[in-house]
PyMOL Python script that loads the backbone (N, CA, C, O; Angstrom):
from pymol import cmd

cmd.read_pdbstr("""\
ATOM      1  N   MET A   1     -22.667   6.289  15.034  1.00  0.00           N
ATOM      2  CA  MET A   1     -21.938   5.112  14.673  1.00  0.00           C
ATOM      3  C   MET A   1     -22.895   3.932  14.613  1.00  0.00           C
ATOM      4  O   MET A   1     -23.792   3.798  15.445  1.00  0.00           O
ATOM      5  N   ALA A   2     -22.692   3.095  13.634  1.00  0.00           N
ATOM      6  CA  ALA A   2     -23.490   1.877  13.517  1.00  0.00           C
ATOM      7  C   ALA A   2     -22.577   0.722  13.138  1.00  0.00           C
ATOM      8  O   ALA A   2     -21.681   0.870  12.307  1.00  0.00           O
ATOM      9  N   THR A   3     -22.812  -0.421  13.749  1.00  0.00           N
ATOM     10  CA  THR A   3     -22.115  -1.632  13.316  1.00  0.00           C
ATOM     11  C   THR A   3     -23.100  -2.425  12.465  1.00  0.00           C
ATOM     12  O   THR A   3     -24.275  -2.547  12.810  1.00  0.00           O
ATOM     13  N   LEU A   4     -22.622  -2.947  11.379  1.00  0.00           N
ATOM     14  CA  LEU A   4     -23.482  -3.636  10.419  1.00  0.00           C
ATOM     15  C   LEU A   4     -23.487  -5.142  10.669  1.00  0.00           C
ATOM     16  O   LEU A   4     -22.436  -5.752  10.861  1.00  0.00           O
ATOM     17  N   ALA A   5     -24.664  -5.726  10.664  1.00  0.00           N
ATOM     18  CA  ALA A   5     -24.785  -7.175  10.842  1.00  0.00           C
ATOM     19  C   ALA A   5     -24.120  -7.909   9.680  1.00  0.00           C
ATOM     20  O   ALA A   5     -23.472  -8.939   9.867  1.00  0.00           O
ATOM     21  N   LYS A   6     -24.290  -7.362   8.480  1.00  0.00           N
ATOM     22  CA  LYS A   6     -23.627  -7.904   7.291  1.00  0.00           C
ATOM     23  C   LYS A   6     -22.812  -6.774   6.688  1.00  0.00           C
ATOM     24  O   LYS A   6     -23.348  -5.695   6.438  1.00  0.00           O
ATOM     25  N   PRO A   7     -21.526  -7.001   6.450  1.00  0.00           N
ATOM     26  CA  PRO A   7     -20.704  -5.918   5.901  1.00  0.00           C
ATOM     27  C   PRO A   7     -21.156  -5.506   4.506  1.00  0.00           C
ATOM     28  O   PRO A   7     -21.719  -6.300   3.751  1.00  0.00           O
ATOM     29  N   VAL A   8     -20.895  -4.243   4.187  1.00  0.00           N
ATOM     30  CA  VAL A   8     -21.159  -3.698   2.857  1.00  0.00           C
ATOM     31  C   VAL A   8     -19.811  -3.608   2.154  1.00  0.00           C
ATOM     32  O   VAL A   8     -18.831  -3.154   2.744  1.00  0.00           O
ATOM     33  N   THR A   9     -19.760  -4.033   0.910  1.00  0.00           N
ATOM     34  CA  THR A   9     -18.505  -4.033   0.161  1.00  0.00           C
ATOM     35  C   THR A   9     -18.358  -2.733  -0.622  1.00  0.00           C
ATOM     36  O   THR A   9     -19.254  -2.337  -1.367  1.00  0.00           O
ATOM     37  N   PHE A  10     -17.214  -2.078  -0.441  1.00  0.00           N
ATOM     38  CA  PHE A  10     -16.859  -0.881  -1.187  1.00  0.00           C
ATOM     39  C   PHE A  10     -15.578  -1.163  -1.954  1.00  0.00           C
ATOM     40  O   PHE A  10     -14.845  -2.101  -1.639  1.00  0.00           O
ATOM     41  N   GLN A  11     -15.318  -0.344  -2.960  1.00  0.00           N
ATOM     42  CA  GLN A  11     -14.058  -0.445  -3.688  1.00  0.00           C
ATOM     43  C   GLN A  11     -13.059   0.502  -3.027  1.00  0.00           C
ATOM     44  O   GLN A  11     -13.406   1.615  -2.633  1.00  0.00           O
ATOM     45  N   ASN A  12     -11.830   0.046  -2.914  1.00  0.00           N
ATOM     46  CA  ASN A  12     -10.750   0.845  -2.360  1.00  0.00           C
ATOM     47  C   ASN A  12     -10.521   2.058  -3.263  1.00  0.00           C
ATOM     48  O   ASN A  12     -10.390   1.910  -4.478  1.00  0.00           O
ATOM     49  N   MET A  13     -10.471   3.257  -2.672  1.00  0.00           N
ATOM     50  CA  MET A  13     -10.269   4.473  -3.474  1.00  0.00           C
ATOM     51  C   MET A  13      -8.870   4.522  -4.081  1.00  0.00           C
ATOM     52  O   MET A  13      -8.692   5.079  -5.163  1.00  0.00           O
ATOM     53  N   VAL A  14      -7.880   3.951  -3.406  1.00  0.00           N
ATOM     54  CA  VAL A  14      -6.507   3.984  -3.888  1.00  0.00           C
ATOM     55  C   VAL A  14      -6.265   2.873  -4.908  1.00  0.00           C
ATOM     56  O   VAL A  14      -5.591   3.085  -5.916  1.00  0.00           O
ATOM     57  N   VAL A  15      -6.820   1.682  -4.640  1.00  0.00           N
ATOM     58  CA  VAL A  15      -6.674   0.529  -5.532  1.00  0.00           C
ATOM     59  C   VAL A  15      -8.087   0.077  -5.921  1.00  0.00           C
ATOM     60  O   VAL A  15      -8.654  -0.798  -5.267  1.00  0.00           O
ATOM     61  N   PRO A  16      -8.655   0.662  -6.970  1.00  0.00           N
ATOM     62  CA  PRO A  16     -10.056   0.389  -7.330  1.00  0.00           C
ATOM     63  C   PRO A  16     -10.402  -1.074  -7.567  1.00  0.00           C
ATOM     64  O   PRO A  16     -11.566  -1.453  -7.437  1.00  0.00           O
ATOM     65  N   ASP A  17      -9.427  -1.902  -7.910  1.00  0.00           N
ATOM     66  CA  ASP A  17      -9.701  -3.323  -8.124  1.00  0.00           C
ATOM     67  C   ASP A  17      -9.832  -4.082  -6.813  1.00  0.00           C
ATOM     68  O   ASP A  17     -10.231  -5.247  -6.819  1.00  0.00           O
ATOM     69  N   GLU A  18      -9.506  -3.454  -5.692  1.00  0.00           N
ATOM     70  CA  GLU A  18      -9.553  -4.092  -4.381  1.00  0.00           C
ATOM     71  C   GLU A  18     -10.875  -3.773  -3.679  1.00  0.00           C
ATOM     72  O   GLU A  18     -11.308  -2.622  -3.637  1.00  0.00           O
ATOM     73  N   SER A  19     -11.500  -4.804  -3.135  1.00  0.00           N
ATOM     74  CA  SER A  19     -12.743  -4.632  -2.388  1.00  0.00           C
ATOM     75  C   SER A  19     -12.450  -4.556  -0.895  1.00  0.00           C
ATOM     76  O   SER A  19     -11.527  -5.201  -0.396  1.00  0.00           O
ATOM     77  N   ILE A  20     -13.248  -3.760  -0.191  1.00  0.00           N
ATOM     78  CA  ILE A  20     -13.105  -3.604   1.257  1.00  0.00           C
ATOM     79  C   ILE A  20     -14.467  -3.838   1.890  1.00  0.00           C
ATOM     80  O   ILE A  20     -15.454  -3.216   1.498  1.00  0.00           O
ATOM     81  N   ASN A  21     -14.522  -4.737   2.871  1.00  0.00           N
ATOM     82  CA  ASN A  21     -15.766  -4.971   3.602  1.00  0.00           C
ATOM     83  C   ASN A  21     -15.869  -3.982   4.759  1.00  0.00           C
ATOM     84  O   ASN A  21     -14.985  -3.925   5.614  1.00  0.00           O
ATOM     85  N   VAL A  22     -16.936  -3.216   4.782  1.00  0.00           N
ATOM     86  CA  VAL A  22     -17.154  -2.195   5.809  1.00  0.00           C
ATOM     87  C   VAL A  22     -18.094  -2.757   6.861  1.00  0.00           C
ATOM     88  O   VAL A  22     -19.187  -3.233   6.554  1.00  0.00           O
ATOM     89  N   HIS A  23     -17.643  -2.691   8.121  1.00  0.00           N
ATOM     90  CA  HIS A  23     -18.425  -3.215   9.243  1.00  0.00           C
ATOM     91  C   HIS A  23     -18.960  -2.111  10.156  1.00  0.00           C
ATOM     92  O   HIS A  23     -19.947  -2.307  10.865  1.00  0.00           O
ATOM     93  N   ILE A  24     -18.298  -0.944  10.133  1.00  0.00           N
ATOM     94  CA  ILE A  24     -18.702   0.170  10.993  1.00  0.00           C
ATOM     95  C   ILE A  24     -18.931   1.400  10.120  1.00  0.00           C
ATOM     96  O   ILE A  24     -18.140   1.690   9.223  1.00  0.00           O
ATOM     97  N   VAL A  25     -20.023   2.122  10.390  1.00  0.00           N
ATOM     98  CA  VAL A  25     -20.356   3.330   9.651  1.00  0.00           C
ATOM     99  C   VAL A  25     -20.479   4.481  10.645  1.00  0.00           C
ATOM    100  O   VAL A  25     -21.134   4.350  11.679  1.00  0.00           O
ATOM    101  N   PHE A  26     -19.846   5.606  10.326  1.00  0.00           N
ATOM    102  CA  PHE A  26     -19.935   6.805  11.157  1.00  0.00           C
ATOM    103  C   PHE A  26     -20.752   7.855  10.426  1.00  0.00           C
ATOM    104  O   PHE A  26     -20.554   8.078   9.232  1.00  0.00           O
ATOM    105  N   LEU A  27     -21.663   8.495  11.129  1.00  0.00           N
ATOM    106  CA  LEU A  27     -22.450   9.595  10.592  1.00  0.00           C
ATOM    107  C   LEU A  27     -21.937  10.865  11.243  1.00  0.00           C
ATOM    108  O   LEU A  27     -21.899  10.976  12.468  1.00  0.00           O
ATOM    109  N   LEU A  28     -21.544  11.818  10.419  1.00  0.00           N
ATOM    110  CA  LEU A  28     -21.068  13.096  10.935  1.00  0.00           C
ATOM    111  C   LEU A  28     -22.214  14.097  10.894  1.00  0.00           C
ATOM    112  O   LEU A  28     -22.637  14.523   9.819  1.00  0.00           O
ATOM    113  N   ALA A  29     -22.706  14.462  12.047  1.00  0.00           N
ATOM    114  CA  ALA A  29     -23.787  15.456  12.155  1.00  0.00           C
ATOM    115  C   ALA A  29     -23.193  16.685  12.825  1.00  0.00           C
ATOM    116  O   ALA A  29     -23.146  16.774  14.052  1.00  0.00           O
ATOM    117  N   LEU A  30     -22.744  17.625  12.016  1.00  0.00           N
ATOM    118  CA  LEU A  30     -22.034  18.799  12.524  1.00  0.00           C
ATOM    119  C   LEU A  30     -22.824  20.064  12.242  1.00  0.00           C
ATOM    120  O   LEU A  30     -23.434  20.203  11.183  1.00  0.00           O
ATOM    121  N   ASP A  31     -22.808  20.984  13.194  1.00  0.00           N
ATOM    122  CA  ASP A  31     -23.527  22.240  12.985  1.00  0.00           C
ATOM    123  C   ASP A  31     -22.600  23.381  12.578  1.00  0.00           C
ATOM    124  O   ASP A  31     -23.057  24.498  12.336  1.00  0.00           O
ATOM    125  N   GLU A  32     -21.306  23.105  12.503  1.00  0.00           N
ATOM    126  CA  GLU A  32     -20.317  24.096  12.087  1.00  0.00           C
ATOM    127  C   GLU A  32     -19.522  23.539  10.904  1.00  0.00           C
ATOM    128  O   GLU A  32     -18.842  22.523  11.052  1.00  0.00           O
ATOM    129  N   PRO A  33     -19.593  24.178   9.739  1.00  0.00           N
ATOM    130  CA  PRO A  33     -18.887  23.651   8.561  1.00  0.00           C
ATOM    131  C   PRO A  33     -17.390  23.455   8.778  1.00  0.00           C
ATOM    132  O   PRO A  33     -16.818  22.498   8.258  1.00  0.00           O
ATOM    133  N   HIS A  34     -16.750  24.332   9.528  1.00  0.00           N
ATOM    134  CA  HIS A  34     -15.307  24.220   9.719  1.00  0.00           C
ATOM    135  C   HIS A  34     -14.931  23.056  10.640  1.00  0.00           C
ATOM    136  O   HIS A  34     -13.762  22.679  10.706  1.00  0.00           O
ATOM    137  N   ALA A  35     -15.891  22.492  11.337  1.00  0.00           N
ATOM    138  CA  ALA A  35     -15.615  21.374  12.249  1.00  0.00           C
ATOM    139  C   ALA A  35     -15.415  20.053  11.503  1.00  0.00           C
ATOM    140  O   ALA A  35     -14.975  19.066  12.093  1.00  0.00           O
ATOM    141  N   GLN A  36     -15.735  20.033  10.217  1.00  0.00           N
ATOM    142  CA  GLN A  36     -15.663  18.791   9.441  1.00  0.00           C
ATOM    143  C   GLN A  36     -14.238  18.229   9.387  1.00  0.00           C
ATOM    144  O   GLN A  36     -14.049  17.025   9.562  1.00  0.00           O
ATOM    145  N   ILE A  37     -13.259  19.060   9.152  1.00  0.00           N
ATOM    146  CA  ILE A  37     -11.874  18.587   9.034  1.00  0.00           C
ATOM    147  C   ILE A  37     -11.416  17.952  10.337  1.00  0.00           C
ATOM    148  O   ILE A  37     -10.840  16.864  10.334  1.00  0.00           O
ATOM    149  N   GLU A  38     -11.670  18.630  11.453  1.00  0.00           N
ATOM    150  CA  GLU A  38     -11.266  18.098  12.752  1.00  0.00           C
ATOM    151  C   GLU A  38     -11.959  16.763  13.038  1.00  0.00           C
ATOM    152  O   GLU A  38     -11.327  15.837  13.545  1.00  0.00           O
ATOM    153  N   MET A  39     -13.239  16.658  12.719  1.00  0.00           N
ATOM    154  CA  MET A  39     -13.976  15.426  12.966  1.00  0.00           C
ATOM    155  C   MET A  39     -13.454  14.290  12.085  1.00  0.00           C
ATOM    156  O   MET A  39     -13.336  13.154  12.546  1.00  0.00           O
ATOM    157  N   LEU A  40     -13.143  14.585  10.833  1.00  0.00           N
ATOM    158  CA  LEU A  40     -12.582  13.558   9.945  1.00  0.00           C
ATOM    159  C   LEU A  40     -11.227  13.069  10.463  1.00  0.00           C
ATOM    160  O   LEU A  40     -10.899  11.892  10.313  1.00  0.00           O
ATOM    161  N   GLN A  41     -10.442  13.954  11.066  1.00  0.00           N
ATOM    162  CA  GLN A  41      -9.175  13.553  11.668  1.00  0.00           C
ATOM    163  C   GLN A  41      -9.427  12.616  12.843  1.00  0.00           C
ATOM    164  O   GLN A  41      -8.702  11.637  13.026  1.00  0.00           O
ATOM    165  N   GLU A  42     -10.454  12.913  13.641  1.00  0.00           N
ATOM    166  CA  GLU A  42     -10.811  12.048  14.775  1.00  0.00           C
ATOM    167  C   GLU A  42     -11.225  10.665  14.280  1.00  0.00           C
ATOM    168  O   GLU A  42     -10.800   9.649  14.831  1.00  0.00           O
ATOM    169  N   VAL A  43     -12.054  10.630  13.243  1.00  0.00           N
ATOM    170  CA  VAL A  43     -12.508   9.350  12.691  1.00  0.00           C
ATOM    171  C   VAL A  43     -11.320   8.569  12.131  1.00  0.00           C
ATOM    172  O   VAL A  43     -11.239   7.354  12.309  1.00  0.00           O
ATOM    173  N   ALA A  44     -10.403   9.255  11.462  1.00  0.00           N
ATOM    174  CA  ALA A  44      -9.211   8.588  10.930  1.00  0.00           C
ATOM    175  C   ALA A  44      -8.414   7.953  12.065  1.00  0.00           C
ATOM    176  O   ALA A  44      -7.879   6.856  11.907  1.00  0.00           O
ATOM    177  N   GLY A  45      -8.331   8.627  13.201  1.00  0.00           N
ATOM    178  CA  GLY A  45      -7.642   8.061  14.350  1.00  0.00           C
ATOM    179  C   GLY A  45      -8.332   6.819  14.877  1.00  0.00           C
ATOM    180  O   GLY A  45      -7.679   5.861  15.291  1.00  0.00           O
ATOM    181  N   VAL A  46      -9.653   6.839  14.861  1.00  0.00           N
ATOM    182  CA  VAL A  46     -10.425   5.685  15.336  1.00  0.00           C
ATOM    183  C   VAL A  46     -10.177   4.476  14.447  1.00  0.00           C
ATOM    184  O   VAL A  46      -9.926   3.382  14.952  1.00  0.00           O
ATOM    185  N   VAL A  47     -10.243   4.653  13.143  1.00  0.00           N
ATOM    186  CA  VAL A  47     -10.120   3.502  12.251  1.00  0.00           C
ATOM    187  C   VAL A  47      -8.703   2.943  12.212  1.00  0.00           C
ATOM    188  O   VAL A  47      -8.494   1.823  11.745  1.00  0.00           O
ATOM    189  N   GLN A  48      -7.734   3.703  12.694  1.00  0.00           N
ATOM    190  CA  GLN A  48      -6.360   3.198  12.772  1.00  0.00           C
ATOM    191  C   GLN A  48      -6.081   2.498  14.095  1.00  0.00           C
ATOM    192  O   GLN A  48      -5.035   1.869  14.251  1.00  0.00           O
ATOM    193  N   ASN A  49      -6.994   2.597  15.039  1.00  0.00           N
ATOM    194  CA  ASN A  49      -6.817   2.006  16.370  1.00  0.00           C
ATOM    195  C   ASN A  49      -7.532   0.651  16.400  1.00  0.00           C
ATOM    196  O   ASN A  49      -8.737   0.587  16.641  1.00  0.00           O
ATOM    197  N   THR A  50      -6.789  -0.425  16.157  1.00  0.00           N
ATOM    198  CA  THR A  50      -7.402  -1.752  16.045  1.00  0.00           C
ATOM    199  C   THR A  50      -8.046  -2.208  17.356  1.00  0.00           C
ATOM    200  O   THR A  50      -9.073  -2.887  17.339  1.00  0.00           O
ATOM    201  N   ASP A  51      -7.447  -1.838  18.490  1.00  0.00           N
ATOM    202  CA  ASP A  51      -8.043  -2.215  19.783  1.00  0.00           C
ATOM    203  C   ASP A  51      -9.409  -1.556  19.957  1.00  0.00           C
ATOM    204  O   ASP A  51     -10.368  -2.196  20.388  1.00  0.00           O
ATOM    205  N   LEU A  52      -9.484  -0.275  19.619  1.00  0.00           N
ATOM    206  CA  LEU A  52     -10.751   0.443  19.730  1.00  0.00           C
ATOM    207  C   LEU A  52     -11.787  -0.122  18.765  1.00  0.00           C
ATOM    208  O   LEU A  52     -12.950  -0.287  19.135  1.00  0.00           O
ATOM    209  N   LEU A  53     -11.383  -0.418  17.542  1.00  0.00           N
ATOM    210  CA  LEU A  53     -12.320  -0.993  16.571  1.00  0.00           C
ATOM    211  C   LEU A  53     -12.909  -2.306  17.075  1.00  0.00           C
ATOM    212  O   LEU A  53     -14.103  -2.556  16.909  1.00  0.00           O
ATOM    213  N   GLU A  54     -12.075  -3.145  17.693  1.00  0.00           N
ATOM    214  CA  GLU A  54     -12.578  -4.408  18.237  1.00  0.00           C
ATOM    215  C   GLU A  54     -13.610  -4.159  19.334  1.00  0.00           C
ATOM    216  O   GLU A  54     -14.645  -4.824  19.384  1.00  0.00           O
ATOM    217  N   LEU A  55     -13.323  -3.196  20.215  1.00  0.00           N
ATOM    218  CA  LEU A  55     -14.285  -2.870  21.275  1.00  0.00           C
ATOM    219  C   LEU A  55     -15.598  -2.345  20.690  1.00  0.00           C
ATOM    220  O   LEU A  55     -16.680  -2.695  21.160  1.00  0.00           O
ATOM    221  N   LEU A  56     -15.491  -1.515  19.673  1.00  0.00           N
ATOM    222  CA  LEU A  56     -16.703  -0.963  19.053  1.00  0.00           C
ATOM    223  C   LEU A  56     -17.521  -2.052  18.364  1.00  0.00           C
ATOM    224  O   LEU A  56     -18.751  -2.033  18.410  1.00  0.00           O
ATOM    225  N   MET A  57     -16.837  -3.000  17.725  1.00  0.00           N
ATOM    226  CA  MET A  57     -17.548  -4.074  17.021  1.00  0.00           C
ATOM    227  C   MET A  57     -18.302  -4.994  17.986  1.00  0.00           C
ATOM    228  O   MET A  57     -19.320  -5.580  17.618  1.00  0.00           O
ATOM    229  N   THR A  58     -17.806  -5.119  19.205  1.00  0.00           N
ATOM    230  CA  THR A  58     -18.451  -6.020  20.161  1.00  0.00           C
ATOM    231  C   THR A  58     -19.400  -5.296  21.107  1.00  0.00           C
ATOM    232  O   THR A  58     -20.086  -5.936  21.904  1.00  0.00           O
ATOM    233  N   ALA A  59     -19.447  -3.970  21.026  1.00  0.00           N
ATOM    234  CA  ALA A  59     -20.352  -3.202  21.892  1.00  0.00           C
ATOM    235  C   ALA A  59     -21.798  -3.541  21.559  1.00  0.00           C
ATOM    236  O   ALA A  59     -22.162  -3.682  20.391  1.00  0.00           O
ATOM    237  N   THR A  60     -22.621  -3.672  22.601  1.00  0.00           N
ATOM    238  CA  THR A  60     -24.026  -4.032  22.390  1.00  0.00           C
ATOM    239  C   THR A  60     -24.989  -2.911  22.756  1.00  0.00           C
ATOM    240  O   THR A  60     -26.193  -3.023  22.522  1.00  0.00           O
ATOM    241  N   ASP A  61     -24.466  -1.830  23.330  1.00  0.00           N
ATOM    242  CA  ASP A  61     -25.335  -0.693  23.652  1.00  0.00           C
ATOM    243  C   ASP A  61     -24.497   0.588  23.684  1.00  0.00           C
ATOM    244  O   ASP A  61     -23.268   0.521  23.717  1.00  0.00           O
ATOM    245  N   PRO A  62     -25.148   1.748  23.674  1.00  0.00           N
ATOM    246  CA  PRO A  62     -24.414   3.026  23.635  1.00  0.00           C
ATOM    247  C   PRO A  62     -23.434   3.213  24.793  1.00  0.00           C
ATOM    248  O   PRO A  62     -22.387   3.834  24.615  1.00  0.00           O
ATOM    249  N   LYS A  63     -23.759   2.685  25.978  1.00  0.00           N
ATOM    250  CA  LYS A  63     -22.850   2.830  27.115  1.00  0.00           C
ATOM    251  C   LYS A  63     -21.519   2.139  26.839  1.00  0.00           C
ATOM    252  O   LYS A  63     -20.463   2.654  27.208  1.00  0.00           O
ATOM    253  N   GLU A  64     -21.563   0.986  26.198  1.00  0.00           N
ATOM    254  CA  GLU A  64     -20.337   0.262  25.866  1.00  0.00           C
ATOM    255  C   GLU A  64     -19.527   1.014  24.807  1.00  0.00           C
ATOM    256  O   GLU A  64     -18.297   0.994  24.838  1.00  0.00           O
ATOM    257  N   VAL A  65     -20.203   1.665  23.888  1.00  0.00           N
ATOM    258  CA  VAL A  65     -19.508   2.463  22.868  1.00  0.00           C
ATOM    259  C   VAL A  65     -18.779   3.624  23.542  1.00  0.00           C
ATOM    260  O   VAL A  65     -17.601   3.866  23.277  1.00  0.00           O
ATOM    261  N   LEU A  66     -19.487   4.337  24.415  1.00  0.00           N
ATOM    262  CA  LEU A  66     -18.867   5.461  25.120  1.00  0.00           C
ATOM    263  C   LEU A  66     -17.705   4.995  25.992  1.00  0.00           C
ATOM    264  O   LEU A  66     -16.681   5.673  26.077  1.00  0.00           O
ATOM    265  N   ALA A  67     -17.858   3.850  26.635  1.00  0.00           N
ATOM    266  CA  ALA A  67     -16.785   3.301  27.467  1.00  0.00           C
ATOM    267  C   ALA A  67     -15.567   2.948  26.608  1.00  0.00           C
ATOM    268  O   ALA A  67     -14.431   3.145  27.038  1.00  0.00           O
ATOM    269  N   ALA A  68     -15.794   2.436  25.417  1.00  0.00           N
ATOM    270  CA  ALA A  68     -14.685   2.084  24.523  1.00  0.00           C
ATOM    271  C   ALA A  68     -13.909   3.339  24.125  1.00  0.00           C
ATOM    272  O   ALA A  68     -12.678   3.336  24.118  1.00  0.00           O
ATOM    273  N   PHE A  69     -14.630   4.410  23.795  1.00  0.00           N
ATOM    274  CA  PHE A  69     -13.957   5.661  23.448  1.00  0.00           C
ATOM    275  C   PHE A  69     -13.203   6.219  24.649  1.00  0.00           C
ATOM    276  O   PHE A  69     -12.075   6.692  24.505  1.00  0.00           O
ATOM    277  N   ALA A  70     -13.802   6.170  25.814  1.00  0.00           N
ATOM    278  CA  ALA A  70     -13.150   6.673  27.023  1.00  0.00           C
ATOM    279  C   ALA A  70     -11.888   5.874  27.319  1.00  0.00           C
ATOM    280  O   ALA A  70     -10.859   6.444  27.679  1.00  0.00           O
ATOM    281  N   LYS A  71     -11.967   4.547  27.166  1.00  0.00           N
ATOM    282  CA  LYS A  71     -10.803   3.691  27.418  1.00  0.00           C
ATOM    283  C   LYS A  71      -9.679   4.014  26.443  1.00  0.00           C
ATOM    284  O   LYS A  71      -8.513   4.053  26.836  1.00  0.00           O
ATOM    285  N   SER A  72     -10.012   4.242  25.196  1.00  0.00           N
ATOM    286  CA  SER A  72      -8.976   4.517  24.189  1.00  0.00           C
ATOM    287  C   SER A  72      -8.289   5.850  24.454  1.00  0.00           C
ATOM    288  O   SER A  72      -7.118   6.023  24.116  1.00  0.00           O
ATOM    289  N   GLU A  73      -9.007   6.788  25.054  1.00  0.00           N
ATOM    290  CA  GLU A  73      -8.408   8.098  25.355  1.00  0.00           C
ATOM    291  C   GLU A  73      -7.463   8.036  26.540  1.00  0.00           C
ATOM    292  O   GLU A  73      -6.519   8.822  26.621  1.00  0.00           O
ATOM    293  N   THR A  74      -7.704   7.115  27.458  1.00  0.00           N
ATOM    294  CA  THR A  74      -6.888   7.050  28.674  1.00  0.00           C
ATOM    295  C   THR A  74      -5.823   5.971  28.618  1.00  0.00           C
ATOM    296  O   THR A  74      -4.921   5.960  29.455  1.00  0.00           O
ATOM    297  N   ASP A  75      -5.903   5.061  27.653  1.00  0.00           N
ATOM    298  CA  ASP A  75      -4.955   3.937  27.576  1.00  0.00           C
ATOM    299  C   ASP A  75      -3.784   4.323  26.679  1.00  0.00           C
ATOM    300  O   ASP A  75      -3.951   4.421  25.463  1.00  0.00           O
ATOM    301  N   PRO A  76      -2.591   4.547  27.260  1.00  0.00           N
ATOM    302  CA  PRO A  76      -1.440   4.938  26.446  1.00  0.00           C
ATOM    303  C   PRO A  76      -0.981   3.855  25.482  1.00  0.00           C
ATOM    304  O   PRO A  76      -0.250   4.143  24.535  1.00  0.00           O
ATOM    305  N   LYS A  77      -1.401   2.603  25.711  1.00  0.00           N
ATOM    306  CA  LYS A  77      -1.010   1.498  24.830  1.00  0.00           C
ATOM    307  C   LYS A  77      -1.941   1.366  23.640  1.00  0.00           C
ATOM    308  O   LYS A  77      -1.701   0.533  22.767  1.00  0.00           O
ATOM    309  N   SER A  78      -3.009   2.174  23.581  1.00  0.00           N
ATOM    310  CA  SER A  78      -3.948   2.072  22.460  1.00  0.00           C
ATOM    311  C   SER A  78      -3.211   2.285  21.163  1.00  0.00           C
ATOM    312  O   SER A  78      -2.400   3.200  21.022  1.00  0.00           O
ATOM    313  N   ASN A  79      -3.511   1.420  20.221  1.00  0.00           N
ATOM    314  CA  ASN A  79      -2.853   1.469  18.928  1.00  0.00           C
ATOM    315  C   ASN A  79      -3.504   2.525  18.071  1.00  0.00           C
ATOM    316  O   ASN A  79      -3.095   2.730  16.928  1.00  0.00           O
TER     317      ASN A  79
END
""", "prot")
cmd.dss("prot")
cmd.show_as("cartoon", "prot")
cmd.util.cbc("prot")
cmd.orient("prot")
């Protein structure tokens, strides 16, 4: 995972005329081809969780990133 100092603009796949600023990038490094679907589902869950995204955007080191993921797994109020 990387947070970008300056967002990169992409076009929305559903509405091509709409631009989306991307602030977080995930790299999927998988050693099992069948694991891709499950990992993409996990990433989809992350990007839908606004509380987790805020924590990830403000994290300054890997420990804070791991803590944010751990908090989101244990917090029943996580969006």
